[in-house]
N, CA, C and O atoms as a Maestro MAE file, in Angstrom:
{
 s_m_m2io_version
 :::
 2.0.0
}

f_m_ct {
 s_m_title
 :::
 protein
 m_atom[284] {
  # First column is atom index #
  i_m_mmod_type
  r_m_x_coord
  r_m_y_coord
  r_m_z_coord
  i_m_residue_number
  s_m_chain_name
  s_m_pdb_residue_name
  s_m_pdb_atom_name
  i_m_atomic_number
  :::
  1 25 -24.144 26.008 205.727 1 A "UNK " " N  " 7
  2 3 -22.735 26.345 205.753 1 A "UNK " " CA " 6
  3 2 -22.002 25.294 206.575 1 A "UNK " " C  " 6
  4 15 -22.489 24.822 207.603 1 A "UNK " " O  " 8
  5 25 -20.834 24.949 206.097 2 A "UNK " " N  " 7
  6 3 -20.029 23.981 206.834 2 A "UNK " " CA " 6
  7 2 -19.431 24.639 208.071 2 A "UNK " " C  " 6
  8 15 -19.244 25.855 208.108 2 A "UNK " " O  " 8
  9 25 -19.133 23.829 209.080 3 A "UNK " " N  " 7
  10 3 -18.558 24.398 210.310 3 A "UNK " " CA " 6
  11 2 -17.237 25.145 210.068 3 A "UNK " " C  " 6
  12 15 -16.972 26.146 210.734 3 A "UNK " " O  " 8
  13 25 -16.422 24.683 209.143 4 A "UNK " " N  " 7
  14 3 -15.145 25.357 208.897 4 A "UNK " " CA " 6
  15 2 -15.355 26.737 208.282 4 A "UNK " " C  " 6
  16 15 -14.615 27.669 208.598 4 A "UNK " " O  " 8
  17 25 -16.338 26.883 207.420 5 A "UNK " " N  " 7
  18 3 -16.636 28.201 206.839 5 A "UNK " " CA " 6
  19 2 -17.154 29.151 207.909 5 A "UNK " " C  " 6
  20 15 -16.790 30.326 207.938 5 A "UNK " " O  " 8
  21 25 -18.009 28.632 208.790 6 A "UNK " " N  " 7
  22 3 -18.526 29.468 209.876 6 A "UNK " " CA " 6
  23 2 -17.380 29.899 210.784 6 A "UNK " " C  " 6
  24 15 -17.317 31.061 211.186 6 A "UNK " " O  " 8
  25 25 -16.484 28.990 211.109 7 A "UNK " " N  " 7
  26 3 -15.339 29.313 211.962 7 A "UNK " " CA " 6
  27 2 -14.489 30.394 211.301 7 A "UNK " " C  " 6
  28 15 -14.079 31.348 211.963 7 A "UNK " " O  " 8
  29 25 -14.216 30.252 209.983 8 A "UNK " " N  " 7
  30 3 -13.433 31.248 209.257 8 A "UNK " " CA " 6
  31 2 -14.116 32.610 209.317 8 A "UNK " " C  " 6
  32 15 -13.480 33.612 209.645 8 A "UNK " " O  " 8
  33 25 -15.409 32.649 209.001 9 A "UNK " " N  " 7
  34 3 -16.157 33.913 208.973 9 A "UNK " " CA " 6
  35 2 -16.150 34.576 210.355 9 A "UNK " " C  " 6
  36 15 -15.908 35.777 210.474 9 A "UNK " " O  " 8
  37 25 -16.414 33.790 211.384 10 A "UNK " " N  " 7
  38 3 -16.445 34.334 212.743 10 A "UNK " " CA " 6
  39 2 -15.073 34.852 213.168 10 A "UNK " " C  " 6
  40 15 -14.958 35.939 213.734 10 A "UNK " " O  " 8
  41 25 -14.031 34.063 212.889 11 A "UNK " " N  " 7
  42 3 -12.681 34.467 213.289 11 A "UNK " " CA " 6
  43 2 -12.190 35.683 212.514 11 A "UNK " " C  " 6
  44 15 -11.531 36.551 213.086 11 A "UNK " " O  " 8
  45 25 -12.499 35.760 211.232 12 A "UNK " " N  " 7
  46 3 -12.097 36.923 210.448 12 A "UNK " " CA " 6
  47 2 -12.690 38.189 211.054 12 A "UNK " " C  " 6
  48 15 -11.985 39.182 211.238 12 A "UNK " " O  " 8
  49 25 -13.962 38.157 211.358 13 A "UNK " " N  " 7
  50 3 -14.615 39.335 211.941 13 A "UNK " " CA " 6
  51 2 -13.998 39.675 213.298 13 A "UNK " " C  " 6
  52 15 -13.706 40.838 213.575 13 A "UNK " " O  " 8
  53 25 -13.801 38.666 214.137 14 A "UNK " " N  " 7
  54 3 -13.237 38.877 215.465 14 A "UNK " " CA " 6
  55 2 -11.825 39.472 215.374 14 A "UNK " " C  " 6
  56 15 -11.497 40.411 216.098 14 A "UNK " " O  " 8
  57 25 -11.001 38.926 214.488 15 A "UNK " " N  " 7
  58 3 -9.629 39.416 214.327 15 A "UNK " " CA " 6
  59 2 -9.634 40.838 213.775 15 A "UNK " " C  " 6
  60 15 -8.911 41.702 214.271 15 A "UNK " " O  " 8
  61 25 -10.450 41.081 212.745 16 A "UNK " " N  " 7
  62 3 -10.530 42.424 212.152 16 A "UNK " " CA " 6
  63 2 -10.899 43.459 213.204 16 A "UNK " " C  " 6
  64 15 -10.271 44.513 213.306 16 A "UNK " " O  " 8
  65 25 -11.924 43.146 213.983 17 A "UNK " " N  " 7
  66 3 -12.377 44.083 215.002 17 A "UNK " " CA " 6
  67 2 -11.319 44.280 216.087 17 A "UNK " " C  " 6
  68 15 -11.138 45.394 216.579 17 A "UNK " " O  " 8
  69 25 -10.620 43.206 216.462 18 A "UNK " " N  " 7
  70 3 -9.595 43.329 217.501 18 A "UNK " " CA " 6
  71 2 -8.412 44.187 217.042 18 A "UNK " " C  " 6
  72 15 -7.711 44.774 217.866 18 A "UNK " " O  " 8
  73 25 -8.194 44.258 215.724 19 A "UNK " " N  " 7
  74 3 -7.121 45.081 215.169 19 A "UNK " " CA " 6
  75 2 -7.584 46.510 214.899 19 A "UNK " " C  " 6
  76 15 -6.789 47.358 214.493 19 A "UNK " " O  " 8
  77 25 -8.879 46.779 215.125 20 A "UNK " " N  " 7
  78 3 -9.403 48.129 214.988 20 A "UNK " " CA " 6
  79 2 -9.755 48.552 213.572 20 A "UNK " " C  " 6
  80 15 -9.863 49.746 213.292 20 A "UNK " " O  " 8
  81 25 -9.934 47.588 212.678 21 A "UNK " " N  " 7
  82 3 -10.298 47.910 211.296 21 A "UNK " " CA " 6
  83 2 -11.796 47.808 211.088 21 A "UNK " " C  " 6
  84 15 -12.453 46.926 211.641 21 A "UNK " " O  " 8
  85 25 -12.329 48.715 210.288 22 A "UNK " " N  " 7
  86 3 -13.685 48.555 209.785 22 A "UNK " " CA " 6
  87 2 -13.587 47.660 208.554 22 A "UNK " " C  " 6
  88 15 -12.495 47.416 208.040 22 A "UNK " " O  " 8
  89 25 -14.725 47.176 208.091 23 A "UNK " " N  " 7
  90 3 -14.719 46.395 206.851 23 A "UNK " " CA " 6
  91 2 -14.183 47.244 205.699 23 A "UNK " " C  " 6
  92 15 -13.440 46.752 204.850 23 A "UNK " " O  " 8
  93 25 -14.558 48.498 205.677 24 A "UNK " " N  " 7
  94 3 -14.130 49.392 204.611 24 A "UNK " " CA " 6
  95 2 -12.614 49.603 204.632 24 A "UNK " " C  " 6
  96 15 -11.964 49.606 203.586 24 A "UNK " " O  " 8
  97 25 -12.065 49.779 205.826 25 A "UNK " " N  " 7
  98 3 -10.617 49.995 205.949 25 A "UNK " " CA " 6
  99 2 -9.834 48.758 205.522 25 A "UNK " " C  " 6
  100 15 -8.818 48.874 204.837 25 A "UNK " " O  " 8
  101 25 -10.295 47.587 205.918 26 A "UNK " " N  " 7
  102 3 -9.607 46.358 205.531 26 A "UNK " " CA " 6
  103 2 -9.700 46.150 204.027 26 A "UNK " " C  " 6
  104 15 -8.718 45.771 203.388 26 A "UNK " " O  " 8
  105 25 -10.860 46.395 203.467 27 A "UNK " " N  " 7
  106 3 -11.024 46.250 202.017 27 A "UNK " " CA " 6
  107 2 -10.087 47.187 201.272 27 A "UNK " " C  " 6
  108 15 -9.463 46.787 200.289 27 A "UNK " " O  " 8
  109 25 -9.985 48.406 201.722 28 A "UNK " " N  " 7
  110 3 -9.101 49.379 201.081 28 A "UNK " " CA " 6
  111 2 -7.637 48.933 201.184 28 A "UNK " " C  " 6
  112 15 -6.878 49.037 200.220 28 A "UNK " " O  " 8
  113 25 -7.260 48.443 202.348 29 A "UNK " " N  " 7
  114 3 -5.880 47.985 202.564 29 A "UNK " " CA " 6
  115 2 -5.521 46.834 201.621 29 A "UNK " " C  " 6
  116 15 -4.378 46.717 201.179 29 A "UNK " " O  " 8
  117 25 -6.503 45.993 201.320 30 A "UNK " " N  " 7
  118 3 -6.277 44.835 200.454 30 A "UNK " " CA " 6
  119 2 -6.628 45.097 198.995 30 A "UNK " " C  " 6
  120 15 -6.428 44.233 198.141 30 A "UNK " " O  " 8
  121 25 -7.150 46.286 198.710 31 A "UNK " " N  " 7
  122 3 -7.594 46.639 197.362 31 A "UNK " " CA " 6
  123 2 -8.639 45.653 196.834 31 A "UNK " " C  " 6
  124 15 -8.564 45.184 195.698 31 A "UNK " " O  " 8
  125 25 -9.619 45.352 197.701 32 A "UNK " " N  " 7
  126 3 -10.761 44.532 197.319 32 A "UNK " " CA " 6
  127 2 -12.020 45.277 197.747 32 A "UNK " " C  " 6
  128 15 -11.940 46.299 198.428 32 A "UNK " " O  " 8
  129 25 -13.159 44.774 197.354 33 A "UNK " " N  " 7
  130 3 -14.398 45.479 197.670 33 A "UNK " " CA " 6
  131 2 -14.848 45.213 199.107 33 A "UNK " " C  " 6
  132 15 -14.591 44.154 199.679 33 A "UNK " " O  " 8
  133 25 -15.517 46.201 199.657 34 A "UNK " " N  " 7
  134 3 -16.104 46.050 200.985 34 A "UNK " " CA " 6
  135 2 -17.119 44.921 200.962 34 A "UNK " " C  " 6
  136 15 -17.252 44.177 201.934 34 A "UNK " " O  " 8
  137 25 -17.822 44.795 199.874 35 A "UNK " " N  " 7
  138 3 -18.830 43.729 199.735 35 A "UNK " " CA " 6
  139 2 -18.191 42.356 199.884 35 A "UNK " " C  " 6
  140 15 -18.793 41.458 200.472 35 A "UNK " " O  " 8
  141 25 -16.979 42.178 199.357 36 A "UNK " " N  " 7
  142 3 -16.302 40.891 199.467 36 A "UNK " " CA " 6
  143 2 -15.949 40.610 200.931 36 A "UNK " " C  " 6
  144 15 -16.095 39.478 201.390 36 A "UNK " " O  " 8
  145 25 -15.492 41.615 201.658 37 A "UNK " " N  " 7
  146 3 -15.223 41.439 203.089 37 A "UNK " " CA " 6
  147 2 -16.517 41.054 203.807 37 A "UNK " " C  " 6
  148 15 -16.514 40.177 204.671 37 A "UNK " " O  " 8
  149 25 -17.615 41.707 203.450 38 A "UNK " " N  " 7
  150 3 -18.903 41.377 204.054 38 A "UNK " " CA " 6
  151 2 -19.269 39.922 203.793 38 A "UNK " " C  " 6
  152 15 -19.749 39.230 204.690 38 A "UNK " " O  " 8
  153 25 -19.045 39.458 202.567 39 A "UNK " " N  " 7
  154 3 -19.337 38.063 202.234 39 A "UNK " " CA " 6
  155 2 -18.447 37.112 203.020 39 A "UNK " " C  " 6
  156 15 -18.916 36.090 203.521 39 A "UNK " " O  " 8
  157 25 -17.160 37.446 203.132 40 A "UNK " " N  " 7
  158 3 -16.237 36.589 203.868 40 A "UNK " " CA " 6
  159 2 -16.630 36.469 205.333 40 A "UNK " " C  " 6
  160 15 -16.417 35.424 205.948 40 A "UNK " " O  " 8
  161 25 -17.193 37.511 205.888 41 A "UNK " " N  " 7
  162 3 -17.601 37.505 207.291 41 A "UNK " " CA " 6
  163 2 -19.032 36.996 207.493 41 A "UNK " " C  " 6
  164 15 -19.504 36.895 208.626 41 A "UNK " " O  " 8
  165 25 -19.701 36.686 206.421 42 A "UNK " " N  " 7
  166 3 -21.084 36.234 206.511 42 A "UNK " " CA " 6
  167 2 -21.135 34.776 206.953 42 A "UNK " " C  " 6
  168 15 -20.524 33.907 206.330 42 A "UNK " " O  " 8
  169 25 -21.855 34.520 208.014 43 A "UNK " " N  " 7
  170 3 -21.974 33.147 208.491 43 A "UNK " " CA " 6
  171 2 -22.930 32.325 207.621 43 A "UNK " " C  " 6
  172 15 -23.050 31.114 207.806 43 A "UNK " " O  " 8
  173 25 -23.598 32.968 206.690 44 A "UNK " " N  " 7
  174 3 -24.525 32.254 205.820 44 A "UNK " " CA " 6
  175 2 -24.026 32.125 204.379 44 A "UNK " " C  " 6
  176 15 -24.435 31.209 203.666 44 A "UNK " " O  " 8
  177 25 -23.134 33.043 203.938 45 A "UNK " " N  " 7
  178 3 -22.753 33.036 202.528 45 A "UNK " " CA " 6
  179 2 -21.254 33.093 202.294 45 A "UNK " " C  " 6
  180 15 -20.832 33.464 201.199 45 A "UNK " " O  " 8
  181 25 -20.447 32.748 203.257 46 A "UNK " " N  " 7
  182 3 -18.996 32.829 203.094 46 A "UNK " " CA " 6
  183 2 -18.564 31.981 201.895 46 A "UNK " " C  " 6
  184 15 -18.779 30.769 201.882 46 A "UNK " " O  " 8
  185 25 -17.953 32.616 200.887 47 A "UNK " " N  " 7
  186 3 -17.538 31.884 199.681 47 A "UNK " " CA " 6
  187 2 -16.236 31.120 199.913 47 A "UNK " " C  " 6
  188 15 -15.589 31.268 200.950 47 A "UNK " " O  " 8
  189 25 -15.865 30.300 198.928 48 A "UNK " " N  " 7
  190 3 -14.538 29.691 198.952 48 A "UNK " " CA " 6
  191 2 -13.514 30.808 198.946 48 A "UNK " " C  " 6
  192 15 -13.697 31.827 198.279 48 A "UNK " " O  " 8
  193 25 -12.442 30.618 199.685 49 A "UNK " " N  " 7
  194 3 -11.415 31.646 199.797 49 A "UNK " " CA " 6
  195 2 -10.137 31.125 199.157 49 A "UNK " " C  " 6
  196 15 -9.648 30.053 199.511 49 A "UNK " " O  " 8
  197 25 -9.602 31.890 198.216 50 A "UNK " " N  " 7
  198 3 -8.343 31.506 197.584 50 A "UNK " " CA " 6
  199 2 -7.216 31.609 198.599 50 A "UNK " " C  " 6
  200 15 -7.246 32.454 199.494 50 A "UNK " " O  " 8
  201 25 -6.234 30.751 198.453 51 A "UNK " " N  " 7
  202 3 -5.093 30.757 199.360 51 A "UNK " " CA " 6
  203 2 -4.382 32.101 199.329 51 A "UNK " " C  " 6
  204 15 -3.863 32.544 200.354 51 A "UNK " " O  " 8
  205 25 -4.347 32.754 198.184 52 A "UNK " " N  " 7
  206 3 -3.725 34.069 198.066 52 A "UNK " " CA " 6
  207 2 -4.481 35.108 198.894 52 A "UNK " " C  " 6
  208 15 -3.872 35.973 199.524 52 A "UNK " " O  " 8
  209 25 -5.802 35.015 198.885 53 A "UNK " " N  " 7
  210 3 -6.630 35.930 199.675 53 A "UNK " " CA " 6
  211 2 -6.409 35.684 201.158 53 A "UNK " " C  " 6
  212 15 -6.299 36.625 201.944 53 A "UNK " " O  " 8
  213 25 -6.346 34.416 201.532 54 A "UNK " " N  " 7
  214 3 -6.080 34.073 202.929 54 A "UNK " " CA " 6
  215 2 -4.736 34.637 203.385 54 A "UNK " " C  " 6
  216 15 -4.628 35.190 204.479 54 A "UNK " " O  " 8
  217 25 -3.722 34.497 202.548 55 A "UNK " " N  " 7
  218 3 -2.392 35.027 202.876 55 A "UNK " " CA " 6
  219 2 -2.425 36.549 202.980 55 A "UNK " " C  " 6
  220 15 -1.800 37.119 203.874 55 A "UNK " " O  " 8
  221 25 -3.138 37.205 202.086 56 A "UNK " " N  " 7
  222 3 -3.240 38.667 202.112 56 A "UNK " " CA " 6
  223 2 -3.969 39.149 203.365 56 A "UNK " " C  " 6
  224 15 -3.562 40.133 203.984 56 A "UNK " " O  " 8
  225 25 -5.040 38.459 203.735 57 A "UNK " " N  " 7
  226 3 -5.770 38.808 204.954 57 A "UNK " " CA " 6
  227 2 -4.867 38.657 206.168 57 A "UNK " " C  " 6
  228 15 -4.833 39.529 207.036 57 A "UNK " " O  " 8
  229 25 -4.143 37.559 206.229 58 A "UNK " " N  " 7
  230 3 -3.254 37.312 207.364 58 A "UNK " " CA " 6
  231 2 -2.172 38.382 207.461 58 A "UNK " " C  " 6
  232 15 -1.870 38.868 208.551 58 A "UNK " " O  " 8
  233 25 -1.599 38.744 206.337 59 A "UNK " " N  " 7
  234 3 -0.548 39.763 206.327 59 A "UNK " " CA " 6
  235 2 -1.115 41.117 206.763 59 A "UNK " " C  " 6
  236 15 -0.511 41.809 207.582 59 A "UNK " " O  " 8
  237 25 -2.256 41.487 206.224 60 A "UNK " " N  " 7
  238 3 -2.858 42.782 206.548 60 A "UNK " " CA " 6
  239 2 -3.240 42.871 208.025 60 A "UNK " " C  " 6
  240 15 -3.161 43.940 208.631 60 A "UNK " " O  " 8
  241 25 -3.652 41.740 208.597 61 A "UNK " " N  " 7
  242 3 -4.101 41.728 209.988 61 A "UNK " " CA " 6
  243 2 -3.003 41.268 210.946 61 A "UNK " " C  " 6
  244 15 -3.229 41.132 212.149 61 A "UNK " " O  " 8
  245 25 -1.825 41.033 210.400 62 A "UNK " " N  " 7
  246 3 -0.639 40.583 211.157 62 A "UNK " " CA " 6
  247 2 -0.935 39.386 212.064 62 A "UNK " " C  " 6
  248 15 -0.667 39.400 213.265 62 A "UNK " " O  " 8
  249 25 -1.497 38.357 211.438 63 A "UNK " " N  " 7
  250 3 -1.731 37.084 212.114 63 A "UNK " " CA " 6
  251 2 -1.257 35.971 211.193 63 A "UNK " " C  " 6
  252 15 -1.037 36.192 210.002 63 A "UNK " " O  " 8
  253 25 -1.104 34.787 211.741 64 A "UNK " " N  " 7
  254 3 -0.786 33.619 210.926 64 A "UNK " " CA " 6
  255 2 -2.069 33.146 210.252 64 A "UNK " " C  " 6
  256 15 -3.142 33.272 210.841 64 A "UNK " " O  " 8
  257 25 -1.993 32.607 209.039 65 A "UNK " " N  " 7
  258 3 -3.198 32.149 208.352 65 A "UNK " " CA " 6
  259 2 -4.043 31.188 209.181 65 A "UNK " " C  " 6
  260 15 -5.270 31.194 209.072 65 A "UNK " " O  " 8
  261 25 -3.414 30.376 209.994 66 A "UNK " " N  " 7
  262 3 -4.151 29.422 210.819 66 A "UNK " " CA " 6
  263 2 -5.050 30.077 211.859 66 A "UNK " " C  " 6
  264 15 -5.953 29.434 212.395 66 A "UNK " " O  " 8
  265 25 -4.807 31.352 212.147 67 A "UNK " " N  " 7
  266 3 -5.636 32.051 213.134 67 A "UNK " " CA " 6
  267 2 -7.097 32.115 212.706 67 A "UNK " " C  " 6
  268 15 -7.989 32.211 213.548 67 A "UNK " " O  " 8
  269 25 -7.343 32.062 211.406 68 A "UNK " " N  " 7
  270 3 -8.723 32.142 210.914 68 A "UNK " " CA " 6
  271 2 -9.503 30.860 211.161 68 A "UNK " " C  " 6
  272 15 -10.731 30.849 211.079 68 A "UNK " " O  " 8
  273 25 -8.787 29.776 211.466 69 A "UNK " " N  " 7
  274 3 -9.463 28.498 211.672 69 A "UNK " " CA " 6
  275 2 -9.315 27.956 213.080 69 A "UNK " " C  " 6
  276 15 -9.812 26.870 213.379 69 A "UNK " " O  " 8
  277 25 -8.645 28.689 213.947 70 A "UNK " " N  " 7
  278 3 -8.434 28.187 215.308 70 A "UNK " " CA " 6
  279 2 -9.717 28.273 216.130 70 A "UNK " " C  " 6
  280 15 -10.616 29.070 215.862 70 A "UNK " " O  " 8
  281 25 -9.753 27.429 217.124 71 A "UNK " " N  " 7
  282 3 -10.937 27.368 218.016 71 A "UNK " " CA " 6
  283 2 -10.961 28.537 218.962 71 A "UNK " " C  " 6
  284 15 -11.875 28.651 219.779 71 A "UNK " " O  " 8
  :::
 }
 m_bond[283] {
  # First column is bond index #
  i_m_from
  i_m_to
  i_m_order
  :::
  1 1 2 1
  2 2 3 1
  3 3 4 2
  4 3 5 1
  5 5 6 1
  6 6 7 1
  7 7 8 2
  8 7 9 1
  9 9 10 1
  10 10 11 1
  11 11 12 2
  12 11 13 1
  13 13 14 1
  14 14 15 1
  15 15 16 2
  16 15 17 1
  17 17 18 1
  18 18 19 1
  19 19 20 2
  20 19 21 1
  21 21 22 1
  22 22 23 1
  23 23 24 2
  24 23 25 1
  25 25 26 1
  26 26 27 1
  27 27 28 2
  28 27 29 1
  29 29 30 1
  30 30 31 1
  31 31 32 2
  32 31 33 1
  33 33 34 1
  34 34 35 1
  35 35 36 2
  36 35 37 1
  37 37 38 1
  38 38 39 1
  39 39 40 2
  40 39 41 1
  41 41 42 1
  42 42 43 1
  43 43 44 2
  44 43 45 1
  45 45 46 1
  46 46 47 1
  47 47 48 2
  48 47 49 1
  49 49 50 1
  50 50 51 1
  51 51 52 2
  52 51 53 1
  53 53 54 1
  54 54 55 1
  55 55 56 2
  56 55 57 1
  57 57 58 1
  58 58 59 1
  59 59 60 2
  60 59 61 1
  61 61 62 1
  62 62 63 1
  63 63 64 2
  64 63 65 1
  65 65 66 1
  66 66 67 1
  67 67 68 2
  68 67 69 1
  69 69 70 1
  70 70 71 1
  71 71 72 2
  72 71 73 1
  73 73 74 1
  74 74 75 1
  75 75 76 2
  76 75 77 1
  77 77 78 1
  78 78 79 1
  79 79 80 2
  80 79 81 1
  81 81 82 1
  82 82 83 1
  83 83 84 2
  84 83 85 1
  85 85 86 1
  86 86 87 1
  87 87 88 2
  88 87 89 1
  89 89 90 1
  90 90 91 1
  91 91 92 2
  92 91 93 1
  93 93 94 1
  94 94 95 1
  95 95 96 2
  96 95 97 1
  97 97 98 1
  98 98 99 1
  99 99 100 2
  100 99 101 1
  101 101 102 1
  102 102 103 1
  103 103 104 2
  104 103 105 1
  105 105 106 1
  106 106 107 1
  107 107 108 2
  108 107 109 1
  109 109 110 1
  110 110 111 1
  111 111 112 2
  112 111 113 1
  113 113 114 1
  114 114 115 1
  115 115 116 2
  116 115 117 1
  117 117 118 1
  118 118 119 1
  119 119 120 2
  120 119 121 1
  121 121 122 1
  122 122 123 1
  123 123 124 2
  124 123 125 1
  125 125 126 1
  126 126 127 1
  127 127 128 2
  128 127 129 1
  129 129 130 1
  130 130 131 1
  131 131 132 2
  132 131 133 1
  133 133 134 1
  134 134 135 1
  135 135 136 2
  136 135 137 1
  137 137 138 1
  138 138 139 1
  139 139 140 2
  140 139 141 1
  141 141 142 1
  142 142 143 1
  143 143 144 2
  144 143 145 1
  145 145 146 1
  146 146 147 1
  147 147 148 2
  148 147 149 1
  149 149 150 1
  150 150 151 1
  151 151 152 2
  152 151 153 1
  153 153 154 1
  154 154 155 1
  155 155 156 2
  156 155 157 1
  157 157 158 1
  158 158 159 1
  159 159 160 2
  160 159 161 1
  161 161 162 1
  162 162 163 1
  163 163 164 2
  164 163 165 1
  165 165 166 1
  166 166 167 1
  167 167 168 2
  168 167 169 1
  169 169 170 1
  170 170 171 1
  171 171 172 2
  172 171 173 1
  173 173 174 1
  174 174 175 1
  175 175 176 2
  176 175 177 1
  177 177 178 1
  178 178 179 1
  179 179 180 2
  180 179 181 1
  181 181 182 1
  182 182 183 1
  183 183 184 2
  184 183 185 1
  185 185 186 1
  186 186 187 1
  187 187 188 2
  188 187 189 1
  189 189 190 1
  190 190 191 1
  191 191 192 2
  192 191 193 1
  193 193 194 1
  194 194 195 1
  195 195 196 2
  196 195 197 1
  197 197 198 1
  198 198 199 1
  199 199 200 2
  200 199 201 1
  201 201 202 1
  202 202 203 1
  203 203 204 2
  204 203 205 1
  205 205 206 1
  206 206 207 1
  207 207 208 2
  208 207 209 1
  209 209 210 1
  210 210 211 1
  211 211 212 2
  212 211 213 1
  213 213 214 1
  214 214 215 1
  215 215 216 2
  216 215 217 1
  217 217 218 1
  218 218 219 1
  219 219 220 2
  220 219 221 1
  221 221 222 1
  222 222 223 1
  223 223 224 2
  224 223 225 1
  225 225 226 1
  226 226 227 1
  227 227 228 2
  228 227 229 1
  229 229 230 1
  230 230 231 1
  231 231 232 2
  232 231 233 1
  233 233 234 1
  234 234 235 1
  235 235 236 2
  236 235 237 1
  237 237 238 1
  238 238 239 1
  239 239 240 2
  240 239 241 1
  241 241 242 1
  242 242 243 1
  243 243 244 2
  244 243 245 1
  245 245 246 1
  246 246 247 1
  247 247 248 2
  248 247 249 1
  249 249 250 1
  250 250 251 1
  251 251 252 2
  252 251 253 1
  253 253 254 1
  254 254 255 1
  255 255 256 2
  256 255 257 1
  257 257 258 1
  258 258 259 1
  259 259 260 2
  260 259 261 1
  261 261 262 1
  262 262 263 1
  263 263 264 2
  264 263 265 1
  265 265 266 1
  266 266 267 1
  267 267 268 2
  268 267 269 1
  269 269 270 1
  270 270 271 1
  271 271 272 2
  272 271 273 1
  273 273 274 1
  274 274 275 1
  275 275 276 2
  276 275 277 1
  277 277 278 1
  278 278 279 1
  279 279 280 2
  280 279 281 1
  281 281 282 1
  282 282 283 1
  283 283 284 2
  :::
 }
}
């Protein structure tokens, strides 16, 4: 996995947890599968993320999209 994918996966999980959402709750809020959230948070299998998905995640978690890639 590339370092940027690992950073995204780690930050997504950290942000989700800090906002008090379970994977299931976030998936429901975004109308996507829990399995997809699990993949996005996986440090070994994080898939390419569409810009629309990134924007939806940011909106649901009330953060700027760049928060997923910050150090």
